[in-house]
C-alpha positions as CSV (number, residue, x, y, z in Angstrom):
1,X,17.9,28.8,230.4
2,X,15.4,31.7,230.4
3,X,17.4,34.3,228.5
4,X,19.5,31.8,226.0
5,X,17.9,33.9,222.6
6,X,19.3,37.3,224.1
7,X,22.4,35.3,224.9
8,X,22.8,33.6,221.5
9,X,21.9,37.2,219.8
10,X,24.9,38.8,221.8
11,X,27.3,35.7,220.9
12,X,26.5,36.3,217.4
13,X,27.1,39.8,217.1
14,X,30.5,39.2,219.0
15,X,31.5,36.7,216.6
16,X,30.4,39.0,213.7
17,X,32.8,41.8,215.5
18,X,35.3,39.7,216.0
19,X,35.6,37.8,212.8
20,X,35.8,41.5,211.1
21,X,38.5,42.6,213.1
22,X,36.9,45.1,215.1
23,X,37.9,46.1,218.7
24,X,34.9,45.1,221.0
25,X,35.1,45.5,224.8
26,X,32.7,44.6,227.1
27,X,32.2,46.4,230.6
28,X,30.4,45.0,233.5
29,X,27.8,48.0,234.7
30,X,26.2,47.8,237.6
31,X,22.2,48.3,237.4
32,X,20.1,50.9,239.3
33,X,23.2,52.4,241.3
34,X,23.3,55.9,239.0
35,X,26.1,55.1,237.1
36,X,25.9,57.0,233.6
37,X,26.1,54.2,230.9
38,X,23.3,52.1,232.7
39,X,21.3,55.2,232.8
40,X,22.0,56.2,229.2
41,X,21.2,52.9,228.7
42,X,17.5,52.9,230.3
43,X,17.0,56.0,228.5
44,X,17.4,54.6,225.1
45,X,15.3,51.8,225.9
46,X,12.6,53.4,227.5
47,X,12.5,55.8,223.9
48,X,12.9,52.8,221.7
49,X,9.7,51.2,223.5
50,X,7.5,54.3,223.7
51,X,8.5,55.4,220.1
52,X,5.7,54.5,217.1
53,X,8.9,54.7,214.7
54,X,11.1,51.5,216.2
55,X,9.5,48.4,214.6
56,X,8.6,46.0,217.5
57,X,7.9,42.2,216.9
58,X,7.5,39.4,219.3
59,X,10.0,36.8,219.6
60,X,8.3,33.3,218.8
61,X,9.1,31.2,221.4
62,X,9.3,33.6,224.5
63,X,7.0,36.5,223.4
64,X,9.0,38.7,224.3
65,X,8.9,42.1,222.6
66,X,12.2,42.5,220.1
67,X,13.4,45.9,218.8
68,X,15.5,45.7,215.7
69,X,19.0,47.1,216.3
70,X,19.9,50.2,213.8
71,X,23.2,51.2,213.6
72,X,23.6,55.0,214.1
73,X,24.7,57.4,211.6
74,X,27.9,59.2,212.6
75,X,29.5,62.3,211.5
76,X,32.6,62.1,210.1
77,X,35.2,62.2,212.7
78,X,33.4,61.8,215.6
79,X,32.7,59.2,218.2
80,X,29.7,57.7,219.7
81,X,29.4,55.9,222.9
């Protein structure tokens, strides 16, 4: 499977969240159709790959760029989407 490494990381993250009892929702978002969630994700991805502040490595097996996720800091009483 060409994207097995991405799928494996997603499964591991879901397992961590469910083990910790955290609410997790999966939403199907159609790409390239002007949906807000997709557009925001595209903007964040573009910023991540163009920033010198974001550490990047190449995946050993696939030679794809891998960026390290950092949990955003939230102010007390705010919700981030």
